[in-house]
N, C-alpha and C positions, 0 to 999 in steps of 0.2 A: 644713604651711602654706607652707614654703619652696618645695616642689615646685609648689604652686599658683601662686605668684608667677612661677616660671620658665616655667610653662605659659602664664600670662597674658602674659608678655613675648614668648614665642614667637608666640602668636596675634596679638599687636599688632605683629608684626615689620614690617608695612608702614608703621608710624608712625615708624620709626627711619630714620636715614640713616647712611652711613659717616662717620666722624669728620671734621668740617669746622670745628668751633668749639672743639675741645679740643687740648691739646698733651700730649706725653709727656715725663716727667721724664728727664733725661740725667745719669747718675752723674758723668760727666766735668765737666760744667758746674756741677753742684750747684744749690742754690737761691739766688736773689738775696736781698739784705738787704731786710727789710720789717718793719713793725710793724702792730699792729691798727688804727692810725689810717689805714692804707692801705685797709682793708676795712670801715671803720665804716659805710659807706653800705648795707651788707647788713642792719643792725639793723632790726627791725620784725616785724610780724605779716603774713604773706603767704599768699595763697590762690590756687589754680589747679586746673585739671583735667588729669589725666594717668593713665595706667595703668588706664583704665576707671573712674575715680572722682574724688573730690575730694581734693586735697592741701592740707594746712595746714603751714606752716613758720614757726617763731618763732625769731628771733635776738636775744640779749640784748646790752646795751651792754657794751663792753670793760671788764673789771675783773679784777684778779688775773692779768694776762697771758693772759686767755681771753675768748672770745666763745662762749657756749654756745648750742646750738640743739636744738629738737625738731621732728620731722617726723611727720605722720600721714597715711596713705592710708585713705580710707573708700570702700568699694565696696558698692553695694546696701544702704546704711545700716549696714554693719558695718565695724569696723576690720580692714583686711587686714594692716597691719604698722605699726610705729613705727621711727624712727631717733632716737637721741640721740647728741650729739657736741659737738665744739667746734673752733674754730680757736685754736691757742695760739701764743704767741711762744716760740720755742725756738732757741737758738744764733743769734740775730740774724736769724731768718727766721720764716716761718709754716708751720704744719703743720695740716692738716685731719684729724681722727680721728672715726670714727663706729662705732656698734654698732647692730645690728638686733634687733628684738623682735617676736614675733607679737602678735596682738590680746589675748592673756592675759599679756603681758609675759614670755614665755619667750624667752630669748636664742637667737639663731641662732649667734653665734660663741661660742667657749669664753670663760669668764670673763676670762682674762688676755689675750685677743686682741681687737684692734680693726682696722678697715680704716683704713689710713693713706694719705694723699694728700699728697705733697711739693709744695711751691711751685715753679712753673716760671717764672712771669712775672707782674708787676703793672703795670697801666696805670691811669689815672684812671677808666676805665669797665669794666675787665675784671680778674678775678683768675683766673689759670690755675694750677690744681693738676694733678697727673698725672691725665689723663683726666677732669677735673672742672673746669668753668668757670662762673664767675659773671659775668654781663653786666648792667651797669646801663643800663636803657633810659631811666628817669626816676626822680624821687624816689619814685614810686608804682608802678613796674614793673621787674621784673628777670627775666632768663632764666637758667636753669641748664641746662648741657649735661653729660650723663654718658655715658661709654662703658661699656656692660655687657660684662663679660668673657665671658659665655656666648656672645654673638653677635658681639662685636667692633663692634657698631653703637652710634652715638651717639643719645641721645634728648634732646629739648628739653622742659623744664618752664618754662611761663610763669606767673609769679606777680604778683599785684597786691595792694597794701595795701588 
């Protein structure tokens, strides 16, 4: 299934652009101070179209120093993959962590491994993690920008409540 997703990403290559809305983490600068209150505007149930299907993403209210999320991509009426993860408060900053699962909940990453995105910058309308940006358009619309390692290209996901 993972190879199918990479093939899908390759085929959809013309919908990608080179990184324009994302930033890279810099070890020398580190992450700025931030709390979940800075990103609380992400909370909600979001739906959009990308990767050849329908995307659903749900973000929980901050509790326990964490905002949990689930993501689902449905292509041709079938789940292509899921993501589960959270933004956590850690060492006076924020960290985005996620894991992928196929449609049968078989994990892509090893059990003890997650994809980690360090915080780069926070503004009232943007949260920049390493190669992963949240942009607040309105109370009912957000954009996510993700740089895919395989291609080095950035993809935009538009979500509405």
